[in-house]
C-alpha positions as CSV (number, residue, x, y, z in Angstrom):
1,M,54.5,-23.2,-5.5
2,T,56.9,-25.3,-3.5
3,L,60.1,-23.7,-2.6
4,T,62.3,-26.1,-4.4
5,E,59.9,-24.8,-7.9
6,T,60.2,-21.0,-6.7
7,A,63.9,-21.5,-6.7
8,R,64.8,-23.4,-9.8
9,A,62.3,-20.6,-11.9
10,P,65.0,-17.5,-11.2
11,Q,67.5,-20.6,-12.8
12,Q,65.4,-21.7,-15.9
13,D,65.3,-17.7,-16.8
14,R,68.6,-17.2,-16.6
15,S,69.3,-20.5,-18.3
16,R,67.1,-19.3,-21.2
17,D,68.8,-15.5,-21.0
18,T,72.4,-17.4,-21.4
19,R,70.7,-19.3,-24.3
20,D,69.6,-16.7,-26.1
21,L,72.5,-14.6,-25.6
22,I,74.4,-17.5,-27.2
23,L,72.6,-17.7,-30.1
24,E,72.1,-14.2,-31.1
25,T,76.0,-13.9,-31.0
26,T,76.1,-17.1,-33.6
27,L,74.2,-14.7,-35.7
28,K,76.1,-11.6,-35.4
29,A,79.0,-13.8,-35.8
30,L,77.6,-15.7,-38.8
31,A,76.5,-12.5,-40.4
32,H,80.5,-10.6,-40.1
33,S,82.5,-14.0,-39.7
34,G,81.0,-16.4,-41.9
35,W,80.2,-20.0,-41.3
36,N,84.1,-21.2,-41.0
37,G,84.7,-18.3,-38.7
38,T,81.9,-19.0,-36.5
39,T,83.3,-21.2,-33.6
40,T,82.4,-21.7,-30.3
41,T,85.9,-20.0,-29.5
42,V,84.4,-17.0,-30.8
43,V,80.5,-17.4,-29.6
44,A,83.0,-17.3,-26.6
45,A,84.5,-14.5,-27.0
46,Q,82.3,-12.7,-28.3
47,S,79.4,-13.3,-25.7
48,G,81.4,-13.2,-23.0
49,V,79.6,-17.3,-22.3
50,S,82.4,-20.0,-21.4
51,R,82.9,-22.7,-23.9
52,G,81.6,-25.0,-21.6
53,A,78.4,-23.1,-20.7
54,I,78.4,-23.3,-24.5
55,Q,78.6,-27.1,-24.9
56,H,76.4,-27.2,-22.1
57,H,73.7,-25.8,-24.3
58,F,74.5,-26.8,-27.8
59,P,77.6,-29.8,-27.2
60,T,78.1,-29.7,-31.0
61,K,78.4,-26.8,-33.9
62,E,75.5,-28.5,-35.7
63,A,73.4,-28.1,-32.5
64,L,74.2,-24.6,-32.1
65,M,73.6,-24.1,-35.8
66,R,70.1,-25.4,-35.8
67,G,69.4,-23.8,-32.6
68,A,70.4,-20.3,-34.1
69,L,68.2,-21.3,-37.4
70,E,65.3,-21.6,-34.7
71,Y,65.4,-18.4,-33.0
72,M,66.3,-16.4,-35.9
73,Y,63.1,-17.4,-37.0
74,E,60.8,-17.1,-34.1
75,S,58.7,-14.5,-34.5
76,R,59.4,-13.0,-31.2
77,N,62.9,-12.6,-32.6
78,T,61.6,-10.7,-36.2
79,S,62.3,-7.4,-34.3
80,E,64.2,-6.4,-36.8
81,F,61.3,-6.3,-39.0
82,S,58.7,-4.5,-37.2
83,I,56.3,-3.0,-39.0
84,T,52.8,-1.5,-37.7
85,D,50.0,-0.3,-39.1
86,D,51.0,3.4,-37.6
87,V,53.2,5.1,-39.8
88,P,55.0,8.0,-38.4
89,E,53.4,11.1,-38.7
90,G,54.6,13.2,-41.5
91,T,55.8,9.8,-43.3
92,D,55.2,8.7,-46.5
93,R,53.3,5.5,-46.0
94,F,55.2,4.2,-49.9
95,E,58.7,4.8,-48.5
96,Y,58.2,3.8,-45.0
97,I,57.3,0.1,-46.1
98,T,59.9,0.0,-48.5
99,E,62.5,1.5,-46.8
100,Q,61.4,-1.0,-43.7
101,V,61.1,-4.3,-46.4
102,L,64.9,-2.7,-47.9
103,H,66.4,-2.9,-44.1
104,Y,65.4,-6.5,-43.1
105,Y,66.8,-7.7,-46.0
106,A,70.1,-5.9,-44.9
107,S,69.9,-6.8,-41.3
108,D,72.5,-9.4,-39.4
109,H,69.6,-11.9,-39.3
110,F,69.8,-12.3,-43.3
111,K,73.3,-12.4,-43.6
112,A,73.2,-14.7,-41.3
113,A,70.6,-16.6,-43.2
114,L,72.8,-16.6,-46.4
115,Q,75.4,-18.4,-44.6
116,M,73.2,-21.0,-43.7
117,W,71.9,-21.4,-47.1
118,T,75.5,-21.6,-48.1
119,A,76.1,-24.5,-45.7
120,A,73.2,-26.5,-46.1
121,I,74.1,-27.3,-49.7
122,G,75.0,-30.5,-49.0
123,D,73.0,-31.1,-46.0
124,P,69.2,-31.7,-47.4
125,E,67.7,-31.8,-43.6
126,F,69.3,-28.7,-42.7
127,N,67.8,-27.1,-46.5
128,A,64.5,-28.3,-45.6
129,Q,64.2,-26.8,-42.2
130,L,65.6,-23.3,-44.0
131,Q,63.4,-23.7,-46.8
132,M,60.2,-23.9,-44.2
133,H,61.3,-21.5,-41.9
134,G,62.5,-19.2,-44.8
135,D,59.0,-19.3,-47.1
136,R,57.5,-18.7,-43.3
137,L,59.1,-15.6,-42.6
138,A,58.6,-14.1,-46.1
139,R,54.9,-14.6,-46.4
140,A,55.1,-12.9,-42.5
141,V,56.8,-10.2,-44.5
142,Y,54.3,-10.1,-47.5
143,D,51.2,-10.2,-45.0
144,R,52.6,-6.9,-43.1
145,V,53.6,-5.1,-46.2
146,V,49.8,-6.0,-47.6
147,V,48.5,-4.9,-44.5
148,V,50.0,-1.2,-44.4
149,L,49.4,-0.6,-47.8
150,N,45.5,-2.1,-47.1
151,A,46.8,-3.6,-51.0
152,D,44.1,-5.4,-52.8
153,T,45.8,-8.7,-53.3
154,S,43.3,-10.1,-55.6
155,D,45.0,-8.1,-58.7
156,L,47.5,-10.0,-59.8
157,R,49.5,-6.5,-61.1
158,T,49.8,-5.7,-57.1
159,H,50.2,-9.1,-55.7
160,R,53.4,-8.9,-58.2
161,L,54.3,-5.4,-57.3
162,I,54.6,-6.6,-53.2
163,Q,56.1,-9.9,-54.3
164,S,58.9,-8.1,-56.6
165,T,59.6,-5.7,-53.4
166,L,60.8,-8.8,-51.4
167,D,62.5,-10.2,-54.3
168,L,63.9,-6.7,-55.1
169,S,65.0,-6.6,-51.0
170,R,66.6,-9.8,-50.8
171,G,69.1,-8.9,-54.2
172,L,69.9,-5.8,-52.6
173,G,71.0,-7.5,-49.3
174,L,72.8,-10.1,-50.9
175,A,74.7,-7.0,-52.3
176,D,75.3,-5.8,-49.1
177,V,77.7,-8.9,-47.9
178,L,80.5,-7.2,-50.1
179,R,79.9,-4.1,-48.9
180,D,78.0,-1.5,-47.4
181,D,75.3,-0.6,-50.2
182,S,73.0,1.3,-47.9
183,Q,73.6,4.8,-50.4
184,R,72.1,2.8,-53.1
185,R,69.1,1.1,-50.9
186,T,68.0,4.9,-49.6
187,S,67.8,5.8,-53.1
188,M,66.4,2.3,-54.8
189,A,63.3,3.0,-51.9
190,K,62.4,6.6,-53.1
191,F,62.4,4.9,-56.6
192,W,60.4,2.1,-55.8
193,A,58.1,3.8,-53.7
194,E,57.0,5.2,-56.5
195,E,56.2,1.9,-58.7
196,L,54.3,0.6,-55.4
197,R,51.8,4.1,-55.5
198,S,50.2,2.5,-58.4
199,I,49.1,-0.8,-56.2
200,K,45.0,-1.0,-55.7
201,Q,44.2,-0.5,-52.5
202,L,40.9,-1.4,-51.0
203,P,38.3,0.9,-49.6
204,Y,39.3,2.2,-46.5
205,D,36.4,2.0,-44.1
206,L,35.3,5.3,-42.6
207,P,33.6,5.7,-39.3
208,E,29.9,6.3,-39.2
């Protein structure tokens, strides 16, 4: 690596960090201030990044929103939904997975996505992007639930129960936009966990 390349690398890292900060702040602003309330002035004030720097990365609001969309659905930015196979010791597996899915669909990322869906009604291209990314993420969430619960999705009822978990979570997430619905989500998580206990599971591989 040349001296020029060595000097350029930290600059690229700083530029990437600034870009990520702008996009994360944009998502939070969308979640709490809505589409019309999310302006470069608001993002600058909340992120500490100047409007000039924001416009350097994203010359228009359309570019900023499309950047936020890509950022939100990149796999490395789904940390708000990070289920592993290792359920915490002493935690009920079914309650754990239900709580995690309900939590994700009440997150700032989901609320930001709702604002984008509304704005995309008159923009077919943006709508298509949202559909593509949304379908991809929904599939990833579904797959994680299947893995953690060791579900046999060849059984139609099992498939439908897991899909209903996502549908239920999206509905409760929508309700959370209007008011803090955390108490109802907690109650629903326990109730729905009982429904999920009836799924058909694959046989666990026993150690030889």
